[in-house]
C-alpha positions as CSV (number, residue, x, y, z in Angstrom):
1,M,-57.1,-1.3,-50.9
2,K,-55.0,-4.4,-49.8
3,A,-51.8,-2.5,-50.6
4,T,-52.8,0.4,-48.4
5,H,-53.5,-1.9,-45.4
6,F,-50.1,-3.7,-46.0
7,N,-48.3,-0.3,-46.1
8,F,-50.0,0.8,-42.9
9,L,-49.0,-2.4,-41.1
10,L,-45.5,-2.1,-42.5
11,C,-45.2,1.4,-41.1
12,I,-46.4,0.3,-37.7
13,V,-43.9,-2.6,-37.5
14,F,-40.9,-0.3,-38.6
15,S,-41.9,2.5,-36.2
16,G,-42.0,-0.1,-33.4
17,L,-38.6,-1.4,-34.2
18,F,-36.9,2.0,-34.5
19,S,-38.5,3.7,-31.5
20,A,-37.9,0.9,-29.1
21,C,-38.2,1.7,-25.4
22,T,-35.3,1.5,-22.9
23,T,-35.5,-1.3,-20.4
24,P,-33.5,-1.0,-17.2
25,V,-31.5,-4.1,-16.4
26,A,-30.1,-5.0,-13.0
27,I,-26.4,-5.8,-13.2
28,D,-25.7,-7.3,-9.8
29,P,-29.0,-7.4,-7.8
30,L,-27.6,-9.3,-4.9
31,N,-24.5,-7.2,-4.1
32,N,-25.5,-3.9,-5.5
33,P,-29.2,-3.5,-6.2
34,G,-28.9,0.1,-7.3
35,Q,-26.6,-0.6,-10.2
36,V,-28.5,-0.9,-13.5
37,A,-27.7,-0.9,-17.2
38,D,-30.0,-0.1,-20.1
39,Y,-31.2,-2.4,-22.9
40,K,-32.4,-0.4,-25.9
41,A,-33.1,-1.6,-29.5
42,G,-31.0,-4.7,-29.0
43,Y,-28.0,-2.9,-27.5
44,F,-26.8,-3.4,-23.9
45,Y,-25.5,-0.1,-22.4
46,A,-23.5,0.1,-19.1
47,T,-20.8,2.2,-17.5
48,L,-17.5,1.1,-16.0
49,E,-15.0,3.0,-13.8
50,N,-11.7,2.9,-15.7
51,D,-10.1,4.2,-18.9
52,A,-11.0,3.1,-22.4
53,G,-7.6,1.6,-23.1
54,S,-7.8,-0.7,-20.1
55,I,-11.3,-1.8,-20.8
56,F,-10.4,-2.4,-24.5
57,R,-7.5,-4.8,-23.5
58,I,-9.7,-6.6,-20.9
59,A,-12.6,-6.9,-23.4
60,I,-10.5,-8.5,-26.1
61,N,-9.0,-11.0,-23.6
62,E,-12.5,-11.9,-22.2
63,M,-13.9,-12.3,-25.7
64,D,-11.1,-14.6,-26.6
65,E,-11.7,-16.7,-23.5
66,L,-15.4,-16.9,-24.2
67,G,-14.6,-18.4,-27.7
68,Y,-15.5,-15.4,-29.8
69,F,-13.6,-15.0,-33.1
70,R,-12.4,-11.4,-33.3
71,T,-12.6,-10.1,-36.9
72,G,-11.7,-6.5,-36.5
73,E,-11.4,-3.3,-34.6
74,L,-12.5,0.2,-35.4
75,H,-10.5,3.0,-33.6
76,S,-11.8,6.6,-33.7
77,N,-11.5,9.7,-31.6
78,E,-14.9,9.0,-30.0
79,A,-14.8,5.2,-29.4
80,I,-13.2,1.8,-30.0
81,T,-15.4,-0.9,-31.5
82,I,-14.5,-4.6,-31.4
83,I,-16.2,-6.8,-34.0
84,A,-16.3,-10.5,-33.6
85,R,-18.3,-13.6,-34.5
86,K,-19.6,-16.4,-32.3
87,V,-20.7,-19.9,-32.9
88,G,-23.6,-19.9,-35.4
89,D,-21.9,-17.0,-37.2
90,Q,-23.6,-14.3,-35.1
91,K,-22.1,-10.9,-35.1
92,V,-20.8,-9.5,-31.8
93,Q,-20.0,-5.8,-31.3
94,V,-18.5,-4.2,-28.3
95,R,-18.1,-0.4,-28.4
96,I,-16.1,1.4,-25.7
97,K,-16.5,5.1,-25.3
98,Q,-14.8,7.4,-22.8
99,L,-17.4,9.6,-21.1
100,A,-15.2,11.2,-18.4
101,P,-11.6,10.7,-17.2
102,E,-12.4,7.5,-15.3
103,Q,-15.8,6.6,-16.7
104,V,-16.4,4.5,-19.8
105,E,-19.7,3.6,-21.6
106,I,-19.7,0.0,-23.0
107,R,-22.3,-1.0,-25.6
108,I,-22.7,-4.6,-26.5
109,R,-24.8,-6.2,-29.2
110,I,-24.9,-9.9,-30.0
111,G,-26.8,-11.1,-33.1
112,V,-28.9,-9.2,-35.5
113,L,-31.6,-8.3,-33.0
114,G,-29.6,-8.4,-29.9
115,N,-29.3,-11.0,-27.1
116,L,-29.8,-9.6,-23.6
117,A,-28.6,-12.7,-21.7
118,E,-25.4,-13.1,-23.7
119,S,-24.7,-9.4,-23.5
120,Q,-25.0,-9.5,-19.8
121,T,-22.7,-12.5,-19.6
122,L,-20.0,-10.8,-21.7
123,Y,-20.4,-7.6,-19.6
124,E,-20.0,-9.5,-16.3
125,H,-16.8,-11.2,-17.6
126,I,-15.4,-7.8,-18.5
127,K,-16.5,-6.3,-15.2
128,D,-15.1,-9.2,-13.1
129,A,-11.7,-9.0,-14.9
130,L,-11.3,-5.4,-13.7
């Protein structure tokens, strides 16, 4: 009987983690209140107007300036992923995906469960460097 209750609670917890809702996040509420990004399941999603190669170079420069230790890059036909570590040995991932000729989706995750505030900070640094 106890095992059944435990399994039921475990199923509820995992279904809640994997079917997380999307939260709209204001990027620059003072200057552009209509511009929003999404935060879903620990990932920060936003779009930028530029090509993936330029965003990639800017992202690695900004990550270096913020003190992240870059440990690798994954290049594929669909996207470029930058992998780094931050103080406290937390994993940092930035994925850059070309959506249209001058539109790029950037996905950021900091830590195991995600960190919205730090993801927004990294995104702002990348956006401001454009």
